N, C-alpha and C positions, 0 to 999 in steps of 0.2 A: 503493500499499500503506500501510496505516497504520504509524507509527513510531512510541514512545516515549521521549519526550526527556528524562530525569530530570535535573534541576540546579536547588544551591539558589539561582542566579545567575541572576534575570530575563532579564538581558539576554543573557547568551550565549545561552540557551533559546532566545531570540526568534531569537537568528542563525541558532543550529544549525535552528531550524525554517524559519527563512526559505532556506537553503540547501537543504533537504529537499522544500520547497515549490515551489522550481523547478527540482527533479529529477519534480517529480509524483506526490509522496507526500503524506501527508495526516499532519503531526504533531500528535501530542499530547503534552501538557507535564504533568512533577508534580515538585514541588520538593523529594523528598524519597523514599526508600527504599518508606515505609509507602505515601505517596501512589500511588506505582509500584504495589506490588504489588495495593491496592485496584483499579486501571487495568488490571491484567493479567487479575485475576480476573473485571473487569466485561465486557470486549472481549476475544472470540477473535478476532478479526479483526487482532491487533496482531502486525506479522511479523518485530520487530522492536525492538529496545531499546537506545539509544544512552544513557549514563551517564556524567557526570562523575565522577571520582575521590573527590575530595574536598568530603565534605557531612559535616553536620551525622549525629549518631547514627550512621547506617549509611554505610559506606562504598561506593562505588559496587561494590566488588570483593568487598566482602560480599554485597552485592543480589546479584551475581552467582552468589556460593556458595549462598546461601540458594536462589535459584529452582533451582539442579542439583540440590539437595537435595531440594527439592518435584516432581522431576523434568520441571521446566518446559526442555526445551531450543531454547527460541526463541534465534536469533542473536543476539548481545550482543556489541557496541561501549564501550570503554571508554574516554574521555577523561581525560588527564593533565597535571598541567605538571609531572609527574616524567618519569622514563628509562620509556617506554613497553616499553624491552626488558628491565628489571629487571621490571615487572609483568606480563609475557609470560614470563618464566623464572619468575615468584614464580605467576603462573597460568596455564601454557600453554591451558587450554580456551577462554580467551577466543578470539573467534573474529577480532577484531585490538583493538590499542592503538594511539591518536594523542595525538600533541601537541596541547595544547587550545592554539593558540595564532594569530597570524593568518592565518597560511596554511590554518589549519582549514577554509575555503570551498571552497580549492582541493585540499587532501587528502581531503576527507568524501566528494565524490562517487562517485570511483571504488572507494573502498575498500566504501561501502553497497553498491554495485553487484555489487561481486567477492562480498562475504558474503549478499548475497538471493539469488545466483546455485548459489550453493554447496549440493550435497547435504546434506540436515538429516537425524539421527535422528526414528527414529518417537515423537511426545510419550507420555509413559507413560499408562497408561488413566486418571488422576484427571485430568489435562486434557487428555482428547478431547473434554469434553463441547460438546455444540452449544450456544449460547443463542438 
């Protein structure tokens, strides 16, 4: 499956992409929320978004909220250096929130599998077009 990784840190993005590719997924990279929105609009095959929380201009949680406001129901995993529990309390609609640290290569695979296996609400009409 195609998974969009949104992270302004190229090394972190490459590490996350490597974990996803080891699982058999195709990782697409975006450095910020604007690039992420462009890629999501251009590629309807993206099945999951994994985003860093702390990025310039638009944070990961704001990207998530903007996607939901647009009717985009793609699964969304937020990565943070902060407390995941606090962010999940702040935004309970997130599919998952993980600490972005050295154990991410162990923590991410089961969470990706769980999120991708979960039933999803149907996307709104404005995002159900095929390209």
